[in-house]
N, CA, C and O atoms as CSV, one atom per row, in Angstrom:
chain,resi,resn,atom,element,x,y,z
A,1,UNK,N,N,-24.335,8.468,4.374
A,1,UNK,CA,C,-24.002,9.370,2.946
A,1,UNK,C,C,-22.468,8.649,2.830
A,1,UNK,O,O,-21.664,8.791,3.752
A,2,UNK,N,N,-22.044,7.653,1.290
A,2,UNK,CA,C,-21.259,7.133,1.081
A,2,UNK,C,C,-19.996,7.956,1.042
A,2,UNK,O,O,-20.016,8.986,0.369
A,3,UNK,N,N,-18.879,7.609,1.703
A,3,UNK,CA,C,-18.042,8.346,1.449
A,3,UNK,C,C,-17.226,7.823,-0.232
A,3,UNK,O,O,-17.105,6.651,-0.585
A,4,UNK,N,N,-16.880,8.742,-0.837
A,4,UNK,CA,C,-16.223,8.322,-2.081
A,4,UNK,C,C,-14.746,7.957,-1.692
A,4,UNK,O,O,-14.081,8.580,-0.863
A,5,UNK,N,N,-14.374,6.993,-2.317
A,5,UNK,CA,C,-12.770,6.183,-2.006
A,5,UNK,C,C,-12.352,5.864,-3.502
A,5,UNK,O,O,-13.085,5.674,-4.472
A,6,UNK,N,N,-10.959,5.859,-3.418
A,6,UNK,CA,C,-10.120,5.017,-4.500
A,6,UNK,C,C,-9.644,3.812,-3.873
A,6,UNK,O,O,-9.584,3.736,-2.646
A,7,UNK,N,N,-9.318,2.910,-4.589
A,7,UNK,CA,C,-9.150,1.553,-4.181
A,7,UNK,C,C,-7.528,1.435,-4.631
A,7,UNK,O,O,-7.268,1.411,-5.834
A,8,UNK,N,N,-6.564,1.370,-3.744
A,8,UNK,CA,C,-5.181,1.443,-3.940
A,8,UNK,C,C,-4.785,-0.279,-3.508
A,8,UNK,O,O,-5.645,-1.138,-3.313
A,9,UNK,N,N,-3.675,-0.445,-3.445
A,9,UNK,CA,C,-2.870,-1.835,-3.641
A,9,UNK,C,C,-1.719,-1.396,-2.838
A,9,UNK,O,O,-1.143,-0.327,-3.042
A,10,UNK,N,N,-1.343,-2.364,-1.784
A,10,UNK,CA,C,0.384,-2.123,-1.269
A,10,UNK,C,C,1.027,-3.717,-1.280
A,10,UNK,O,O,0.532,-4.589,-0.565
A,11,UNK,N,N,2.108,-3.963,-2.118
A,11,UNK,CA,C,2.751,-5.225,-1.767
A,11,UNK,C,C,3.864,-5.132,-1.069
A,11,UNK,O,O,4.671,-4.227,-1.285
A,12,UNK,N,N,4.066,-6.163,-0.039
A,12,UNK,CA,C,5.172,-6.408,0.803
A,12,UNK,C,C,5.252,-7.593,1.394
A,12,UNK,O,O,4.248,-8.301,1.476
A,13,UNK,N,N,6.517,-8.003,1.917
A,13,UNK,CA,C,6.575,-9.472,2.584
A,13,UNK,C,C,5.858,-9.357,4.046
A,13,UNK,O,O,5.083,-8.586,4.612
A,14,UNK,N,N,6.697,-10.800,4.391
A,14,UNK,CA,C,5.968,-11.483,5.530
A,14,UNK,C,C,6.052,-10.494,6.918
A,14,UNK,O,O,5.025,-10.091,7.466
A,15,UNK,N,N,7.241,-10.204,7.346
A,15,UNK,CA,C,7.277,-8.863,8.171
A,15,UNK,C,C,6.303,-7.865,8.264
A,15,UNK,O,O,5.703,-7.511,9.279
A,16,UNK,N,N,6.182,-7.388,6.987
A,16,UNK,CA,C,4.893,-5.951,6.997
A,16,UNK,C,C,3.708,-6.639,7.185
A,16,UNK,O,O,2.764,-6.070,7.733
A,17,UNK,N,N,3.627,-7.785,6.808
A,17,UNK,CA,C,2.003,-8.151,6.868
A,17,UNK,C,C,1.816,-8.320,8.614
A,17,UNK,O,O,0.943,-7.832,9.331
A,18,UNK,N,N,2.751,-9.025,8.910
A,18,UNK,CA,C,2.584,-9.141,10.280
A,18,UNK,C,C,2.363,-7.992,11.079
A,18,UNK,O,O,1.510,-8.167,11.948
A,19,UNK,N,N,2.937,-6.750,11.036
A,19,UNK,CA,C,2.680,-5.802,11.528
A,19,UNK,C,C,0.980,-5.228,11.016
A,19,UNK,O,O,0.248,-4.823,11.919
A,20,UNK,N,N,0.594,-5.229,9.969
A,20,UNK,CA,C,-0.361,-5.002,9.510
A,20,UNK,C,C,-1.606,-5.499,10.198
A,20,UNK,O,O,-2.540,-4.774,10.540
A,21,UNK,N,N,-1.515,-7.104,10.407
A,21,UNK,CA,C,-2.238,-8.097,11.132
A,21,UNK,C,C,-2.210,-7.327,12.213
A,21,UNK,O,O,-3.336,-6.865,12.397
A,22,UNK,N,N,-1.353,-6.929,13.114
A,22,UNK,CA,C,-1.594,-6.530,14.288
A,22,UNK,C,C,-2.117,-5.227,14.559
A,22,UNK,O,O,-2.165,-4.855,15.732
A,23,UNK,N,N,-2.531,-4.454,13.605
A,23,UNK,CA,C,-3.383,-3.692,13.414
A,23,UNK,C,C,-4.899,-3.558,13.358
A,23,UNK,O,O,-5.688,-2.616,13.430
A,24,UNK,N,N,-5.007,-5.094,13.177
A,24,UNK,CA,C,-6.396,-5.511,13.080
A,24,UNK,C,C,-6.720,-5.072,11.396
A,24,UNK,O,O,-7.749,-4.529,10.993
A,25,UNK,N,N,-5.668,-5.431,10.671
A,25,UNK,CA,C,-6.036,-4.780,9.320
A,25,UNK,C,C,-6.468,-3.455,8.980
A,25,UNK,O,O,-7.258,-3.427,8.036
A,26,UNK,N,N,-6.164,-2.334,9.497
A,26,UNK,CA,C,-6.562,-1.362,9.398
A,26,UNK,C,C,-5.503,-0.005,9.178
A,26,UNK,O,O,-5.822,1.113,8.773
A,27,UNK,N,N,-4.233,-0.463,9.558
A,27,UNK,CA,C,-2.959,0.404,9.361
A,27,UNK,C,C,-1.975,-0.139,8.980
A,27,UNK,O,O,-1.821,-1.344,9.181
A,28,UNK,N,N,-1.169,0.518,8.411
A,28,UNK,CA,C,0.224,0.442,7.895
A,28,UNK,C,C,1.122,0.961,9.033
A,28,UNK,O,O,0.932,1.959,9.728
A,29,UNK,N,N,2.164,0.060,9.085
A,29,UNK,CA,C,3.479,0.459,10.104
A,29,UNK,C,C,4.337,1.638,9.581
A,29,UNK,O,O,4.662,1.876,8.418
A,30,UNK,N,N,4.679,2.440,10.917
A,30,UNK,CA,C,5.382,3.759,10.667
A,30,UNK,C,C,6.283,3.043,9.691
A,30,UNK,O,O,6.413,1.821,9.609
A,31,UNK,N,N,7.023,4.160,8.802
A,31,UNK,CA,C,8.145,3.598,8.024
A,31,UNK,C,C,9.500,3.557,8.754
A,31,UNK,O,O,9.617,4.300,9.729
A,32,UNK,N,N,10.432,2.858,8.434
A,32,UNK,CA,C,11.997,3.026,9.043
A,32,UNK,C,C,12.487,4.076,8.466
A,32,UNK,O,O,11.947,4.781,7.614
A,33,UNK,N,N,13.995,4.224,9.152
A,33,UNK,CA,C,14.292,5.638,9.114
A,33,UNK,C,C,14.861,5.945,7.753
A,33,UNK,O,O,14.893,7.098,7.323
A,34,UNK,N,N,15.354,4.805,7.013
A,34,UNK,CA,C,15.795,4.765,5.737
A,34,UNK,C,C,14.583,4.813,4.492
A,34,UNK,O,O,14.652,4.766,3.264
A,35,UNK,N,N,13.666,4.906,5.283
A,35,UNK,CA,C,12.326,5.201,3.950
A,35,UNK,C,C,11.509,6.177,4.164
A,35,UNK,O,O,10.548,6.028,4.918
A,36,UNK,N,N,11.739,7.230,3.590
A,36,UNK,CA,C,11.352,8.384,3.758
A,36,UNK,C,C,9.713,8.238,2.800
A,36,UNK,O,O,9.084,9.267,2.558
A,37,UNK,N,N,9.284,7.111,2.424
A,37,UNK,CA,C,8.236,7.401,1.465
A,37,UNK,C,C,7.180,6.053,1.570
A,37,UNK,O,O,7.641,4.912,1.556
A,38,UNK,N,N,6.037,6.259,1.654
A,38,UNK,CA,C,5.226,4.935,1.873
A,38,UNK,C,C,4.548,4.970,0.408
A,38,UNK,O,O,4.214,6.048,-0.084
A,39,UNK,N,N,4.416,4.120,-0.060
A,39,UNK,CA,C,3.987,4.208,-1.831
A,39,UNK,C,C,3.021,3.155,-1.974
A,39,UNK,O,O,3.498,2.054,-2.248
A,40,UNK,N,N,1.869,3.230,-1.862
A,40,UNK,CA,C,0.690,2.569,-2.092
A,40,UNK,C,C,1.109,2.467,-3.630
A,40,UNK,O,O,2.039,3.126,-4.096
A,41,UNK,N,N,0.312,1.554,-4.389
A,41,UNK,CA,C,0.203,1.664,-6.050
A,41,UNK,C,C,-1.185,1.284,-6.465
A,41,UNK,O,O,-2.013,0.571,-5.899
A,42,UNK,N,N,-1.231,1.953,-7.618
A,42,UNK,CA,C,-2.870,2.529,-8.194
A,42,UNK,C,C,-3.268,1.078,-8.656
A,42,UNK,O,O,-4.403,0.750,-8.310
A,43,UNK,N,N,-2.549,0.140,-9.375
A,43,UNK,CA,C,-2.825,-1.013,-9.628
A,43,UNK,C,C,-2.560,-2.389,-9.243
A,43,UNK,O,O,-1.460,-2.716,-8.799
A,44,UNK,N,N,-3.644,-3.320,-9.412
A,44,UNK,CA,C,-3.424,-4.598,-8.780
A,44,UNK,C,C,-2.375,-5.427,-9.517
A,44,UNK,O,O,-1.846,-6.358,-8.909
A,45,UNK,N,N,-2.020,-5.151,-10.829
A,45,UNK,CA,C,-1.048,-5.768,-11.829
A,45,UNK,C,C,0.218,-5.682,-11.021
A,45,UNK,O,O,0.942,-6.633,-10.727
A,46,UNK,N,N,0.425,-4.156,-10.635
A,46,UNK,CA,C,1.780,-3.484,-10.602
A,46,UNK,C,C,2.211,-4.434,-9.126
A,46,UNK,O,O,3.189,-5.168,-8.984
A,47,UNK,N,N,1.121,-4.124,-8.137
A,47,UNK,CA,C,1.278,-4.688,-6.918
A,47,UNK,C,C,1.687,-6.208,-7.047
A,47,UNK,O,O,2.577,-6.697,-6.352
A,48,UNK,N,N,0.942,-6.947,-8.026
A,48,UNK,CA,C,1.534,-8.325,-8.110
A,48,UNK,C,C,2.920,-8.282,-8.477
A,48,UNK,O,O,3.732,-8.852,-7.748
A,49,UNK,N,N,3.316,-7.656,-9.557
A,49,UNK,CA,C,4.808,-7.766,-9.951
A,49,UNK,C,C,5.543,-7.762,-8.742
A,49,UNK,O,O,6.112,-8.780,-8.348
A,50,UNK,N,N,5.583,-6.264,-7.881
A,50,UNK,CA,C,6.239,-6.391,-6.899
A,50,UNK,C,C,6.434,-7.510,-5.735
A,50,UNK,O,O,7.508,-7.882,-5.262
A,51,UNK,N,N,5.188,-7.933,-5.407
A,51,UNK,CA,C,5.273,-9.053,-4.309
A,51,UNK,C,C,5.756,-10.201,-4.844
A,51,UNK,O,O,6.430,-10.943,-4.129
A,52,UNK,N,N,5.449,-10.588,-6.398
A,52,UNK,CA,C,5.929,-11.854,-6.840
A,52,UNK,C,C,7.393,-11.596,-7.187
A,52,UNK,O,O,8.171,-12.495,-6.865
A,53,UNK,N,N,7.870,-10.580,-7.755
A,53,UNK,CA,C,9.442,-10.629,-8.474
A,53,UNK,C,C,10.293,-9.896,-7.496
A,53,UNK,O,O,11.495,-9.796,-7.744
A,54,UNK,N,N,9.789,-9.362,-6.388
A,54,UNK,CA,C,10.874,-8.557,-5.320
A,54,UNK,C,C,10.595,-9.151,-4.012
A,54,UNK,O,O,11.538,-9.802,-3.561
A,55,UNK,N,N,9.635,-9.099,-3.351
A,55,UNK,CA,C,9.282,-9.510,-1.972
A,55,UNK,C,C,9.587,-11.025,-1.749
A,55,UNK,O,O,10.335,-11.420,-0.855
A,56,UNK,N,N,8.886,-11.915,-2.716
A,56,UNK,CA,C,8.844,-13.336,-2.604
A,56,UNK,C,C,10.656,-13.450,-2.761
A,56,UNK,O,O,11.285,-13.940,-1.823
A,57,UNK,N,N,11.253,-13.049,-3.783
A,57,UNK,CA,C,12.547,-13.206,-3.489
A,57,UNK,C,C,13.573,-13.124,-2.163
A,57,UNK,O,O,14.253,-13.965,-1.574
A,58,UNK,N,N,13.350,-11.742,-1.997
A,58,UNK,CA,C,14.014,-11.228,-0.663
A,58,UNK,C,C,13.727,-11.859,0.247
A,58,UNK,O,O,14.655,-12.510,0.727
A,59,UNK,N,N,12.094,-12.010,1.052
A,59,UNK,CA,C,12.021,-12.222,1.964
A,59,UNK,C,C,11.041,-13.950,2.186
A,59,UNK,O,O,10.696,-14.528,3.216
A,60,UNK,N,N,10.890,-14.257,0.961
A,60,UNK,CA,C,10.384,-15.971,0.863
A,60,UNK,C,C,9.035,-15.916,0.964
A,60,UNK,O,O,8.419,-16.959,1.185
A,61,UNK,N,N,8.352,-14.676,0.816
A,61,UNK,CA,C,6.844,-14.958,0.694
A,61,UNK,C,C,6.911,-13.307,0.159
A,61,UNK,O,O,7.821,-12.506,0.374
A,62,UNK,N,N,5.322,-13.031,-0.795
A,62,UNK,CA,C,5.059,-12.032,-1.257
A,62,UNK,C,C,3.477,-11.657,-1.107
A,62,UNK,O,O,2.563,-12.474,-1.211
A,63,UNK,N,N,3.347,-10.402,-0.868
A,63,UNK,CA,C,1.866,-10.441,-0.321
A,63,UNK,C,C,0.907,-9.101,-1.119
A,63,UNK,O,O,1.574,-8.079,-1.281
A,64,UNK,N,N,-0.197,-9.048,-1.491
A,64,UNK,CA,C,-0.596,-7.914,-2.267
A,64,UNK,C,C,-2.065,-7.869,-1.275
A,64,UNK,O,O,-2.855,-8.785,-1.046
A,65,UNK,N,N,-2.078,-6.620,-0.862
A,65,UNK,CA,C,-3.139,-5.700,0.070
A,65,UNK,C,C,-4.325,-4.879,-0.944
A,65,UNK,O,O,-3.877,-4.197,-1.866
A,66,UNK,N,N,-5.407,-4.940,-0.805
A,66,UNK,CA,C,-6.327,-4.080,-1.453
A,66,UNK,C,C,-6.979,-3.278,-0.448
A,66,UNK,O,O,-7.497,-3.926,0.461
A,67,UNK,N,N,-7.102,-1.710,-0.378
A,67,UNK,CA,C,-7.781,-1.070,0.507
A,67,UNK,C,C,-8.447,0.099,-0.036
A,67,UNK,O,O,-8.133,0.460,-1.170
A,68,UNK,N,N,-9.364,0.768,0.648
A,68,UNK,CA,C,-10.053,1.892,0.107
A,68,UNK,C,C,-9.265,3.183,0.860
A,68,UNK,O,O,-8.665,2.943,1.908
A,69,UNK,N,N,-9.272,4.486,0.342
A,69,UNK,CA,C,-8.880,5.615,0.822
A,69,UNK,C,C,-9.962,6.551,0.509
A,69,UNK,O,O,-10.681,6.480,-0.487
A,70,UNK,N,N,-10.031,7.544,1.547
A,70,UNK,CA,C,-10.978,8.608,0.894
A,70,UNK,C,C,-10.544,9.444,-0.150
A,70,UNK,O,O,-9.465,9.968,0.125
A,71,UNK,N,N,-11.020,9.772,-1.305
A,71,UNK,CA,C,-10.664,10.526,-2.420
A,71,UNK,C,C,-10.120,11.449,-1.852
A,71,UNK,O,O,-8.912,11.629,-2.001
A,72,UNK,N,N,-11.038,12.424,-0.900
A,72,UNK,CA,C,-10.611,13.888,-0.678
A,72,UNK,C,C,-9.037,14.184,-0.304
A,72,UNK,O,O,-8.324,15.112,-0.687
A,73,UNK,N,N,-8.721,13.050,0.600
A,73,UNK,CA,C,-7.730,13.080,1.121
A,73,UNK,C,C,-6.296,12.761,0.159
A,73,UNK,O,O,-5.184,13.277,0.283
A,74,UNK,N,N,-6.763,11.713,-0.842
A,74,UNK,CA,C,-5.725,11.132,-1.843
A,74,UNK,C,C,-5.365,12.342,-2.628
A,74,UNK,O,O,-4.214,12.411,-3.059
A,75,UNK,N,N,-6.315,13.429,-2.899
A,75,UNK,CA,C,-6.414,14.689,-3.899
A,75,UNK,C,C,-5.130,15.374,-3.727
A,75,UNK,O,O,-4.628,15.936,-4.701
A,76,UNK,N,N,-4.578,15.383,-2.642
A,76,UNK,CA,C,-3.438,16.406,-2.899
A,76,UNK,C,C,-2.274,15.563,-2.950
A,76,UNK,O,O,-1.249,15.930,-2.376
A,77,UNK,N,N,-2.329,14.295,-3.679
A,77,UNK,CA,C,-0.796,13.358,-3.788
A,77,UNK,C,C,-1.058,12.946,-5.422
A,77,UNK,O,O,-1.838,12.102,-5.864
A,78,UNK,N,N,-0.145,13.828,-6.146
A,78,UNK,CA,C,0.098,13.319,-7.633
A,78,UNK,C,C,0.402,12.071,-7.791
A,78,UNK,O,O,1.410,11.685,-7.199
A,79,UNK,N,N,-0.325,11.140,-8.579
A,79,UNK,CA,C,0.242,9.853,-9.014
A,79,UNK,C,C,1.647,10.027,-9.851
A,79,UNK,O,O,1.881,10.741,-10.826
A,80,UNK,N,N,2.521,9.101,-9.109
A,80,UNK,CA,C,3.923,9.389,-9.866
A,80,UNK,C,C,4.073,8.127,-10.776
A,80,UNK,O,O,3.452,7.079,-10.594
A,81,UNK,N,N,4.853,8.326,-11.641
A,81,UNK,CA,C,4.863,6.977,-12.542
A,81,UNK,C,C,6.525,6.649,-12.458
A,81,UNK,O,O,7.475,7.375,-12.750
A,82,UNK,N,N,6.490,5.174,-11.910
A,82,UNK,CA,C,7.661,4.623,-11.678
A,82,UNK,C,C,8.448,3.474,-12.931
A,82,UNK,O,O,8.859,2.316,-12.846
A,83,UNK,N,N,8.417,3.987,-13.504
A,83,UNK,CA,C,8.932,3.201,-14.995
A,83,UNK,C,C,8.005,3.366,-16.108
A,83,UNK,O,O,8.595,3.105,-17.156
A,84,UNK,N,N,6.880,3.669,-16.286
A,84,UNK,CA,C,6.049,3.810,-17.142
A,84,UNK,C,C,4.502,4.132,-16.636
A,84,UNK,O,O,4.133,4.027,-15.466
A,85,UNK,N,N,3.676,4.543,-17.745
A,85,UNK,CA,C,2.279,4.823,-17.450
A,85,UNK,C,C,1.453,3.399,-16.296
A,85,UNK,O,O,0.689,3.508,-15.337
A,86,UNK,N,N,1.967,2.357,-16.867
A,86,UNK,CA,C,1.422,1.075,-15.726
A,86,UNK,C,C,1.825,0.984,-14.577
A,86,UNK,O,O,1.328,0.166,-13.803
A,87,UNK,N,N,2.774,1.774,-14.238
A,87,UNK,CA,C,3.711,1.418,-13.026
A,87,UNK,C,C,3.354,3.065,-12.074
A,87,UNK,O,O,4.085,4.055,-12.111
A,88,UNK,N,N,2.446,2.976,-11.529
A,88,UNK,CA,C,2.026,4.010,-11.075
A,88,UNK,C,C,1.602,4.209,-9.285
A,88,UNK,O,O,0.646,3.693,-8.704
A,89,UNK,N,N,2.605,5.075,-8.736
A,89,UNK,CA,C,1.924,5.060,-7.080
A,89,UNK,C,C,1.458,6.671,-6.907
A,89,UNK,O,O,1.435,7.660,-7.639
A,90,UNK,N,N,1.152,6.403,-5.719
A,90,UNK,CA,C,1.251,7.667,-4.904
A,90,UNK,C,C,2.269,7.487,-3.797
A,90,UNK,O,O,2.416,6.424,-3.194
A,91,UNK,N,N,2.926,8.533,-3.577
A,91,UNK,CA,C,3.823,8.953,-2.835
A,91,UNK,C,C,3.691,9.792,-1.437
A,91,UNK,O,O,3.917,10.995,-1.305
A,92,UNK,N,N,3.326,8.990,-0.552
A,92,UNK,CA,C,2.970,9.685,0.597
A,92,UNK,C,C,4.138,9.377,1.726
A,92,UNK,O,O,4.496,8.291,2.183
A,93,UNK,N,N,4.650,10.833,2.042
A,93,UNK,CA,C,5.737,11.135,2.925
A,93,UNK,C,C,5.392,10.362,4.378
A,93,UNK,O,O,4.307,10.266,4.951
A,94,UNK,N,N,6.471,9.940,4.694
A,94,UNK,CA,C,6.288,9.193,6.122
A,94,UNK,C,C,5.976,9.795,6.968
A,94,UNK,O,O,5.356,9.145,7.810
A,95,UNK,N,N,6.151,11.119,7.249
A,95,UNK,CA,C,5.527,11.842,8.396
A,95,UNK,C,C,4.294,11.996,8.168
A,95,UNK,O,O,3.693,12.275,9.206
A,96,UNK,N,N,3.527,11.928,7.107
A,96,UNK,CA,C,1.895,11.808,7.014
A,96,UNK,C,C,1.581,10.621,6.712
A,96,UNK,O,O,0.695,10.613,5.857
A,97,UNK,N,N,1.965,9.443,7.085
A,97,UNK,CA,C,1.163,8.148,6.994
A,97,UNK,C,C,0.346,8.036,8.095
A,97,UNK,O,O,-0.644,7.330,7.902
A,98,UNK,N,N,0.477,8.595,9.370
A,98,UNK,CA,C,-0.709,8.623,10.307
A,98,UNK,C,C,-1.657,8.995,9.631
A,98,UNK,O,O,-2.586,8.192,9.544
A,99,UNK,N,N,-1.796,10.358,8.888
A,99,UNK,CA,C,-3.064,10.856,8.335
A,99,UNK,C,C,-3.365,10.204,7.171
A,99,UNK,O,O,-4.392,10.654,6.662
A,100,UNK,N,N,-2.732,9.096,6.409
A,100,UNK,CA,C,-3.355,8.387,5.198
A,100,UNK,C,C,-3.974,7.163,6.106
A,100,UNK,O,O,-5.127,6.813,5.853
A,101,UNK,N,N,-3.303,6.550,7.075
A,101,UNK,CA,C,-3.965,5.407,7.819
A,101,UNK,C,C,-5.246,5.855,8.270
A,101,UNK,O,O,-6.177,5.059,8.143
A,102,UNK,N,N,-5.522,7.217,8.881
A,102,UNK,CA,C,-6.855,7.751,9.234
A,102,UNK,C,C,-7.676,7.969,7.967
A,102,UNK,O,O,-8.877,8.201,8.104
A,103,UNK,N,N,-7.233,7.925,6.955
A,103,UNK,CA,C,-7.885,8.161,5.791
A,103,UNK,C,C,-8.249,6.447,5.056
A,103,UNK,O,O,-8.774,6.368,3.946
A,104,UNK,N,N,-8.036,5.729,5.521
A,104,UNK,CA,C,-8.388,4.396,5.041
A,104,UNK,C,C,-9.983,4.292,5.509
A,104,UNK,O,O,-10.418,4.792,6.546
A,105,UNK,N,N,-10.887,3.429,4.390
A,105,UNK,CA,C,-11.866,3.198,4.935
A,105,UNK,C,C,-12.309,1.697,4.913
A,105,UNK,O,O,-12.409,1.174,3.803
A,106,UNK,N,N,-12.577,0.973,5.994
A,106,UNK,CA,C,-12.917,-0.301,6.111
A,106,UNK,C,C,-11.302,-0.990,6.196
A,106,UNK,O,O,-10.281,-0.383,6.520
A,107,UNK,N,N,-11.391,-2.090,5.896
A,107,UNK,CA,C,-10.209,-3.221,6.326
A,107,UNK,C,C,-9.236,-3.305,5.069
A,107,UNK,O,O,-9.546,-3.389,3.881
A,108,UNK,N,N,-7.952,-3.259,5.663
A,108,UNK,CA,C,-7.163,-3.643,4.309
A,108,UNK,C,C,-6.754,-5.367,4.028
A,108,UNK,O,O,-6.065,-6.100,4.736
A,109,UNK,N,N,-7.406,-5.651,2.829
A,109,UNK,CA,C,-7.283,-6.971,2.548
A,109,UNK,C,C,-6.444,-7.641,1.858
A,109,UNK,O,O,-6.017,-7.115,0.830
A,110,UNK,N,N,-5.979,-8.994,2.239
A,110,UNK,CA,C,-4.721,-9.465,1.356
A,110,UNK,C,C,-5.453,-10.389,0.126
A,110,UNK,O,O,-6.230,-11.321,0.330
A,111,UNK,N,N,-5.064,-9.955,-1.032
A,111,UNK,CA,C,-6.075,-10.430,-2.024
A,111,UNK,C,C,-5.235,-11.484,-2.955
A,111,UNK,O,O,-5.809,-12.125,-3.836
A,112,UNK,N,N,-3.936,-11.605,-2.715
A,112,UNK,CA,C,-2.937,-12.491,-3.506
A,112,UNK,C,C,-1.466,-13.115,-2.651
A,112,UNK,O,O,-0.830,-12.190,-2.145
A,113,UNK,N,N,-1.108,-13.921,-2.517
A,113,UNK,CA,C,-0.021,-14.345,-1.924
A,113,UNK,C,C,0.899,-15.657,-2.526
A,113,UNK,O,O,0.602,-16.812,-2.831
A,114,UNK,N,N,2.265,-14.818,-2.535
A,114,UNK,CA,C,3.194,-15.785,-3.233
A,114,UNK,C,C,4.050,-16.314,-2.176
A,114,UNK,O,O,4.378,-15.624,-1.211
A,115,UNK,N,N,4.550,-17.962,-2.397
A,115,UNK,CA,C,5.244,-18.437,-1.348
A,115,UNK,C,C,6.104,-19.350,-2.176
A,115,UNK,O,O,6.960,-20.050,-1.636
C-alpha cells in the first residue's frame, strides 16, 4: 500500500547540506539552541529564492532539497505565511524534528545548487 505524502523543499547552505549527507540523505540535523523552529517550505520557487538570495551570499553556496513527508504527520501543522501566500512554510518545533525526520519517506534530494 502506498503512503500518502506531501512534497516539501528545504533551502540551506553548504554546512547544513554536509550534515544531511552524513545522514545518508535521510534526515535533517538538530536545530541549534537559537533555532527553535525547523521550517520546510511548500514551494520550490520559495526555496530557490531563499537559497539564491540568502544562503548563497551568507555561506558562498545555496542548495534546494526536495523530499516527501507523510501527509498524516503534516496534518497537525498548519502552513504559515512568511510574507505572502506564495511564501508558505511549515513550522516544526525543534523538539519535534526527530519525529519529522521519521516521517520522511524516501531520500532527501538536492534539486538546485547556487555557487
